[in-house]
N, C-alpha and C positions, 0 to 999 in steps of 0.2 A: 783190866781184862773182864769182859762180860762173861758170867759163869755159863749162860745158855750156849755159848759157842763151844764149850769144852765138856758141858754137862752130859750129854748124851752117851759118848763113848766112856767117859770116866765112870759115871754113875753105873752105867751098864756093866762095865768090867767089874765094879764092886760088887754088884748084884750078882753076876755070874760067878765070881769068886766065892761069895757067901753060898750060893746054890750048890756049888761043887764041894764045899768044905764037908768034912766028916765031923758034924755037929748033931747033938740030939735034936729032933724035930721040934720039941717045945721051945728050945734055945733058939733055934733057927728061926722059928716063927716069930719070936719077940724081937730078933735083930731084923728080920724082914720088915716088920711093922715099923720099926724106927727109920729104917732106910726108905720105905715107901712114903713115910711123912716128910722126910727130908726132900725127896724128889718131888713131891706135891708143892712143898713150900717154894722151892726153886722155880717150878713151873708157874706158880703165881706171882713170881717176881719178888718174893720175900726172902732175900738173901739171908737176912739176920736169922730168921727162924730156921732156915734149911742148915745154916751153919751150927745153930744150937743143937738141931736134931741129929746132925753128924756127930758133934761132940758127946751127945747122950749115947749114940751108938757105940763110939769109941769106949765109953766108960762101962757099957754093959758087956762089951767084949772083954775089957780089962777084969771086970769082976769074975768072969768065967775063965780066965786064963789060967791054965795049968790044972783046971778042975774038969769042966766039961769040954773045954776047948783046949786043944793043944797048944803049947806056947808059940811055936813056929806059925801056926795057922792065925792065932791072935795077933802076933806081931804083923803079919802081912795084911790082916783086915784093918787094923789101926792105922798102919802106913798107908793104905790106899784111901781110907777117909781123910787122912791128914793131907794128902796131895790134893784132894778135892777142896778141903778147907783152905789151903794154901793158894790155890788157884782163884779163889774169890777175892784175895787180898785182905781177908779178915785177920785181926790179930788174935 
């Protein structure tokens, strides 16, 4: 499956979910930067870098889970990123 075929709505949905989340602005900014880097990598056709950046996004969310990000929101963001990673066929 080519990620660009599913990238737009999936990445947009993740970005919208992040924007709507009740997360402190500084944390949200860091997460947005990671997400934007992943989007840029996928747009350049660099799937490996995009996946790596999504995994970094997940790790940043996980590091704040239960602290600056409530657990339910963290779980939802991590799961949304994982669906994108899974859609790439990456391990």
